[in-house]
N, C-alpha and C positions, 0 to 999 in steps of 0.2 A: 800235581799230586803231593810232591814233597812238602810244598808250602802248607797244604791242607792238613797233612798229618802233624806238622810242626805246630800249627795253630791249635789243633785239637789237644795236643800234648800240653801246650801252654795253658789252655783253658782248664784242663784237668788239674794241673799243678796249682793254679790260682784257687780253684775250688777246694783242693786239699788244704792249701795254706789257710784259707778262710775257716774251714772246719776245725783245723788244729788250733787257730787263734781263739775261736769260740769255745772250744773244748777246754783250753787252758784257762780262759777267763772264768768260765762257769764252774769248772772243777775247783777252782780256788774258793768259790762260794759254797762248795759242798755237794754239788750235783754234777752229773755228766751232761755233756751237750745233748746227748740223745734223750735223756730223761727230761731235760729242760724243754726241749722242743715238744716232747710229748705233753708236758704241762700246758704249753702254749696252745696246742691243738685241743686239749681238754677244755680250756676256757672258751675257745671259739665255739666248740660244740655246745657247751652249756649256754652260751649267748643265743645260739639258734633255737634251743629249746625254750628259753625265756621269751624270745620273740613270739613264738607260737602261743605260749601261755598268755602273754600280754594281749595278743589279738583275740584269743578265745574269751578271756575275761572281759575285754571291752565289748565283744559281741553280746555276751550274756548280760552285761550291765545295761546295754541298750535295749535288749529284749525285755528285761525285767522292768525298766523304767516305762517302756511303752505299755506293757500289760497293766502296770499300776495306774497309769494315767487313764487308760480305757476303763478299768474297773471303777476308778473314782468318779468317772463321768456317768456311770450307770447306777451308782449307789448314793444315797444321801450321806452327808458327812456324819461321822460318828459323834455321839453326844460327848460333851466334856465330862470327865469324871468329877464326882462331888468334891473330892479333896485330891489335889494334884501333888502328891509327894514325890520326892526324887527317886527315880528308879534306876537301878544299876543295869544298864544295857550294854556294858562293855563286852566286846568280842576279842578274841585273840588278836594280838598286834599284826598289822599288815606286814606281810613278808616273813612271818614266823615259820612258814613252811618252806622257806627258800625261794618263794616266788618273787617276781619283779614288783618293786614298789614305785619305781620311777624310771624315766628315760633321761640319760645325761647326754646332752649335745655339746660338743666343742667344735664349732664349725671351722675355725682356722686350722685345726688338726684333723678335720674330716672324721671325727669320732662320733659315733651314736651307740651308746652302751646302756644296757639294762642294768639297773642298780638293785641289789638285794639288801635285806636288813641283816646287819652283822658284819664284823670285820675279822673274824677268826679265819684260820687257814681254809677250813671247809667252805665257808661262804665266798672267800676271795677266789676260789677255784671256779666259781660260777661267774664272776665278774666283779666290778667295783661294788663295795659294800658301804652302806651307811653306818658310821661308827656309833655304837651304842653309847648312850649318855650325852650325845650332842643333840642340838636342836633338830626338830623336824624341818623339812625343807620349807623355806619361806616364812617360818615362824621367828619370833624374836630370839636372838641368840646366834649360835655358830654351828651350822650343820656340817659335819665332816664326812668326807667320802674317801675311803682308802682303796687302792688298787695296786695290783702287781705291776712291776716295770716290765711288762711283756709287750711284744708287738701286737698291735690291735687293741691294747688296753692303755696303759700310761707310759708306754715306751718313749714317746716324744713329748711328754709333759714339760720337759725343760725348755721346749720351744714356744710354749704358751706365753705371750707377751703381755705386759701391762696394758690395760684398756681393752684387751680382747674379750669378746662376749662368751659367756657360758650359760647355757639354758638347761633348766631342769623341767621336764614335762611330767606332771602328775596326772591323775585321772581327770582332773577338772581345771587345771591351771598351768599356764606357761609361766615359769619364773625366770626372768631374764637378769643375769648378773653381769658385772664387769670386773675384770681382774684388777686388783689394786695393790697387790703385794706379791713378791717372788722371793723365796729364801731357801736356804739349806740349813737344816738343824740336826742336832744329835737325836738319836731315837728316844731319849728320855725327856726331851724338851716338849712336854705336852701343853705348854702355854699357847702354842699356835691354835689349840682347840678351845681356848678360853672364850667366854662371851665377849662381845664387843663392848666398847665404852658406853656408859649410859647415854641414851639419846641417839646412838648410832643405829643404822639399819641392820637387818639380818645379814649374816655372813655365810659364805660357802667356802670350805677349805678342802682342797684336793691334796692327798698325801700319797707318795710313793717312795720307793727306795732310790738312793743316790750313792755312788754312780750306778750306771747300768751294770747288771750282773753282779751286784753287791748289795749287802744290807747294812753297810757301814753307817750311812746317814739317811736323812729323810728330805726329799725334795717337796717343797710346799708351794702351792699357788692358792692365793686367797682372793675371793671376789665378794663384792657387795651387791645386794639386791637393788636394782634400779627400776624394775617394772613388773607388774603382774598382768597377764592377759588371759581371758577365758579360753579354754581349749576349743569350745564351740566356734570361736571366732577365727579370723585368719591366722596363719602361722606368723610368728614373729619375723620381721624382716631380717633379723640377724642370722636366720637360718637359710636365707637365700631363696 
């Protein structure tokens, strides 16, 4: 019995020490350990809501496509207009409502995260955000994704190694990237989001804070696009 009580006391002391260390580190960054953990939980809850929305949007898209195909089979094709001028059919940008625009897979870190449009604080509390002004995923240029250095988000991004796969899943395409560069930069060094050299393939740049529990610098992982696969086909082997 004496040994059991002593073990319990040691466990409690170790837990207390861990909490105090976390509190001191996070307080130095301007928030308490309790509020920091609350923010972590808030992002996790937001990701669960985004997962449900992604599934519902996919279901509706499938239903609409089926209905359109059936309707097209019952009706003759519409006649071509006499003069086909350019029509403005633009809709609000995908993700403007805070909904998911893509799925980010980092298999070596066991991450599967829904990405939203925007990288302000409000959007980053939903999960990783596509950085405005950077390229669209898979398009020519450099697509940036920012995320908090929280457990379950980019906490372990520093462990992502050169040549590791990163996969972005859009509604219709698997975009398979390979990490080609790892660096730490100052917050004002925006050149990491610059377009690639002429002739180079599309880039994907992941950005988070460095070190953990601090906003002093930025941890960067940059990957280049190596393959596109249709979502209707098999999953990329990189995902296991």
